[in-house]
C-alpha positions in Angstrom: 80.9 118.0 4.8 77.1 118.2 5.3 75.5 115.0 6.2 78.7 113.4 7.6 78.3 111.8 11.0 81.1 112.5 13.4 83.1 109.6 14.8 83.6 110.3 18.5 87.1 109.8 19.8 87.8 108.1 23.1 89.6 110.5 25.4 91.5 108.4 28.0 91.5 111.4 30.4 87.7 111.4 30.7 86.4 109.2 33.6 84.7 106.0 32.7 81.4 107.0 34.2 81.4 110.2 32.1 82.2 108.3 28.9 79.3 105.9 29.7 76.9 108.8 30.3 77.9 110.2 26.9 77.3 106.8 25.2 73.9 106.5 26.8 73.0 110.1 25.7 74.2 109.4 22.2 72.4 106.1 21.7 69.3 106.4 23.9 69.0 110.2 24.3 66.8 110.7 21.2 64.2 108.0 22.1 64.1 109.1 25.8 63.8 112.7 24.8 61.1 112.0 22.2 59.0 109.9 24.6 59.1 112.7 27.1 58.4 115.4 24.5 55.4 113.5 23.1 54.0 113.0 26.6 54.4 116.8 27.2 52.7 117.6 23.9 49.5 115.9 25.2 49.4 118.5 28.0 48.4 122.2 27.7 51.8 123.3 29.0 52.8 126.6 27.5 56.6 126.8 27.1 59.4 127.2 24.6 63.1 126.8 24.6 65.9 129.1 23.2 69.1 127.3 22.2 72.4 129.1 22.4 75.3 128.3 20.0 78.5 130.2 19.4 80.8 128.9 16.8 80.3 126.0 14.3 83.3 124.6 12.7 84.4 121.5 10.8 85.9 120.0 14.0 84.8 119.2 17.5 85.7 121.7 20.3 87.5 120.8 23.5 85.9 122.3 26.6 89.0 121.6 28.7 91.2 124.0 26.7 88.8 126.3 24.9 86.8 129.2 26.4 84.1 128.8 23.8 84.5 125.4 22.1 82.8 125.1 18.7 80.2 122.6 17.7 81.3 120.3 15.0 79.3 121.1 11.8 78.1 117.5 11.6 76.8 117.6 15.2 75.2 121.0 14.6 73.5 119.7 11.4 72.1 116.6 13.3 70.8 118.8 16.2 69.1 121.3 13.9 67.6 118.5 11.9 66.2 117.0 15.1 64.7 120.3 16.2 63.1 121.0 12.8 61.5 117.5 12.8 60.2 117.5 16.4 59.7 121.2 17.3 58.5 124.4 15.7 61.5 126.7 14.9 60.7 130.3 15.5 62.6 133.6 15.7 63.9 134.5 19.1 61.8 137.7 19.1 58.6 135.7 18.9 59.5 132.8 21.2 57.6 134.2 24.3 54.5 134.9 22.3 54.6 131.5 20.6 55.0 129.8 24.1 51.9 131.7 25.3 49.9 130.6 22.2 50.9 127.0 22.5 47.9 124.6 22.9 47.5 120.9 23.7 48.8 118.7 21.0 50.9 121.4 19.2 54.6 121.3 18.8 56.7 123.3 21.3 58.4 126.4 19.9 62.2 126.5 19.8 64.5 129.4 18.9 68.0 128.9 17.6 70.4 131.7 18.6 74.1 132.5 18.2 76.4 134.8 20.1 79.5 136.7 19.1 80.8 138.0 15.8 82.2 135.0 13.9 82.8 134.5 10.2 81.7 130.8 10.6 78.1 132.1 11.2 78.0 133.0 7.6 80.3 130.4 6.1 79.4 127.2 8.1 76.2 127.7 10.1 74.2 129.5 7.5 74.4 126.9 4.8 73.3 124.2 7.2 70.4 126.4 8.4 69.3 127.1 4.8 69.6 123.5 3.8 67.2 122.5 6.6 64.9 125.4 6.2 65.6 126.7 9.7 65.6 130.3 10.9 68.0 131.6 13.6 68.8 134.8 15.5 72.4 136.1 15.5 73.5 138.3 18.4 76.3 140.5 17.1 78.3 143.4 18.3 79.3 145.0 15.0 82.8 145.7 16.2 84.3 144.1 13.0 82.0 145.3 10.3 84.8 147.0 8.3 88.0 145.5 9.7 89.4 142.5 11.5 88.8 142.7 15.3 89.2 140.1 18.1 87.7 140.5 21.5 89.8 140.0 24.7 88.6 136.4 25.1 89.6 135.6 21.5 93.0 137.0 22.0 93.4 135.0 25.2 92.4 131.8 23.3 94.9 132.6 20.6 97.6 133.1 23.2 97.1 129.6 24.5 96.7 128.1 21.1 100.0 129.6 20.0 101.8 128.6 23.2 102.6 132.2 24.1 105.0 132.4 27.1 103.9 133.8 30.4 100.2 134.5 29.4 99.2 135.1 33.0 101.8 137.8 33.5 100.6 139.5 30.3 97.0 139.4 31.2 97.4 140.4 34.8 100.1 143.0 34.1 102.3 141.5 36.8 105.6 139.9 36.0 106.2 136.5 37.5 102.5 135.6 37.8 101.9 131.9 38.3 100.5 130.1 35.2 96.8 129.7 35.3 94.3 127.6 33.4 92.7 129.4 30.5 89.2 129.4 32.1 90.5 131.0 35.2 92.2 133.8 33.3 89.1 134.2 31.1 87.0 134.8 34.3 89.6 137.1 35.7 89.4 139.2 32.5 85.7 139.3 32.6 85.7 140.5 36.2 88.1 143.4 35.4 86.9 146.9 35.0 86.3 147.9 31.4 89.5 150.0 31.4 91.6 147.2 33.0 90.3 144.7 30.5 91.1 147.0 27.6 94.6 147.3 28.9 95.0 143.5 29.3 93.6 142.9 25.8 96.0 145.5 24.4 98.9 143.7 26.1 97.8 140.5 24.5 97.6 142.2 21.1 101.1 143.6 21.5 102.4 140.1 22.3 100.5 138.3 19.5 100.7 140.8 16.7 97.8 141.9 14.5 94.4 140.2 14.8 93.9 137.5 12.1 92.5 138.8 8.8 89.4 136.7 9.3 88.7 137.9 12.8 85.1 138.9 13.3 82.3 139.2 10.8 82.1 141.8 8.0 79.1 144.0 7.0 78.6 142.0 3.8 78.3 138.8 5.8 75.9 140.4 8.2 73.7 141.5 5.3 73.9 138.0 3.9 72.5 136.5 7.1 69.7 139.0 7.0 68.9 138.5 3.4 68.7 134.7 4.1 65.9 135.4 6.5 67.9 135.4 9.7 67.2 137.8 12.6 70.1 140.1 13.7 70.1 141.0 17.4 72.5 143.1 19.5 75.3 141.8 21.7 76.8 145.2 22.6 79.8 146.7 21.0 82.3 146.1 23.8 81.0 142.8 25.2 81.2 144.0 28.9 79.2 142.1 31.6 76.3 144.6 31.8 75.3 143.9 35.4 78.7 145.1 36.6 78.6 148.5 34.8 77.6 151.8 36.3 74.5 153.6 35.0 76.4 155.7 32.4 78.4 152.8 31.0 75.3 150.6 31.0 73.3 153.0 28.9 76.2 153.6 26.5 76.6 149.8 26.1 73.0 149.5 25.1 73.1 152.2 22.5 76.7 152.5 21.0 76.9 150.5 17.8 73.2 149.7 17.4 72.6 152.0 14.4 75.7 150.8 12.5 74.8 147.2 13.0 71.1 147.8 12.1 72.3 149.6 8.9 74.6 146.7 8.0 71.8 144.2 8.6 69.1 146.2 6.9 66.7 145.5 9.8 65.8 147.1 13.1 67.4 145.5 16.2 64.7 144.5 18.7 66.3 141.7 20.6 69.5 141.5 22.7 71.7 138.7 23.9 73.5 139.9 27.0 77.3 139.4 27.0 78.3 136.5 29.2 74.6 136.0 29.7 74.7 138.3 32.7 71.6 140.4 33.4 69.4 141.4 36.3 66.3 143.5 36.7 68.3 146.7 36.5 69.8 145.6 33.1 66.5 144.4 31.9 64.9 147.8 32.7 67.7 149.6 30.9 67.3 147.3 27.8 63.6 148.0 27.8 64.2 151.7 28.0 66.7 151.4 25.1 63.9 150.0 22.9 64.6 146.2 23.0 61.6 144.0 23.1 63.3 140.8 24.2 66.5 140.0 26.0 68.3 136.7 26.5 70.5 135.5 29.4 72.3 132.2 29.8 70.1 130.8 32.6 69.3 127.3 31.4 65.5 127.5 31.7 62.6 127.3 29.3 60.5 130.4 28.4 57.0 130.4 29.8 54.1 132.9 29.9 55.4 134.2 33.2 58.9 134.9 31.9 60.2 138.5 31.9 60.5 139.4 28.2 63.9 141.0 28.9 65.2 138.1 31.1 64.6 135.0 29.0 66.7 131.9 29.5 68.6 129.8 26.9 69.9 126.3 26.9 73.5 125.6 25.7 73.3 122.5 23.4 75.5 119.6 24.0 78.7 119.5 22.0 78.4 115.7 21.6 75.2 114.6 19.9 71.6 115.2 18.9 70.6 112.6 21.5 72.0 114.6 24.3 70.2 117.7 23.0 67.0 115.7 22.8 67.2 115.1 26.6 68.1 118.7 27.3 65.1 120.0 25.4 62.8 117.5 27.2 64.1 118.3 30.6 63.9 122.1 30.0 60.2 121.7 29.0 59.5 119.2 31.8 60.8 121.6 34.5 59.5 124.8 32.9 58.0 127.2 35.4 60.1 126.0 38.3 62.8 128.7 38.0 62.8 132.4 38.8 64.1 135.1 36.5 67.9 135.1 36.4 69.8 137.3 38.7 73.4 138.1 37.9 75.9 137.4 40.7 77.5 140.2 42.5 80.8 141.4 41.0 83.7 140.1 43.2 85.5 142.8 45.1 88.7 143.9 43.5 
């Protein structure tokens, strides 16, 4: 329910020092972050921050057992409220320009972004954004515009959630494979070739049965986001790590599905969120050639006038509280300009 504050549960498996850190962030994070932010506002620093969310649900996620744990809707609401009160919320496409135009005393610009094709973007996140008068950018693939569709990582998560037997053997295609933690298997799937990953996803699909009827986001929901004033960006149709693709696959990834998604959204797609956040100068050049004006990675750095428009960083907000986010924002601005453009790690040898 909107406006309901979450009651954090005490997890006995979390070390005491980590629990204490969370308590400090929750109780003192906002004042610490605000003091730092106000001090920075007195400077002429030119910077902005992009925030990266995925799912927002009416429950708190568990990073230990979920590949992409959701933000609880109550936490998300408090975080967006904090950002709207203390910063200037702008579309992701204009964040770099807004950072360049920032002057002493003015609020710092912040862009709210979402990755992946999820129904909760329209059913949970959008009502909160509209209530608070905030705009956001949704990076979508368009793979589920007309039918349910789950990506490989979603099928992997479902396999663990449903207690599917021998998940590692199914994913790796090798009988008798030793059980592995979900994050280890998720990385293994990401590092597969596109054809190998398709085969592994198909094996998971065969073992699980049809994708859930609410898997993905439909064209009508995408249009609803757009009509509510949100920006739709591209996340590529297949969700491959672009930096590991050869030239032909890279150029296809940056073009296939763009027109269909643009038609559903009723707007031109000018910004891209790179799958898994992986991008380098080669990917940035290809995205620029494909017509994108801005591209976002997952390097946790602020956007500054010296940032490459096609290699902009994003900060993943804390799952815990608005106080923790307040500190994250302040630190990103405080250290802005100290990091280089992101470079994707080399793909491990197979």
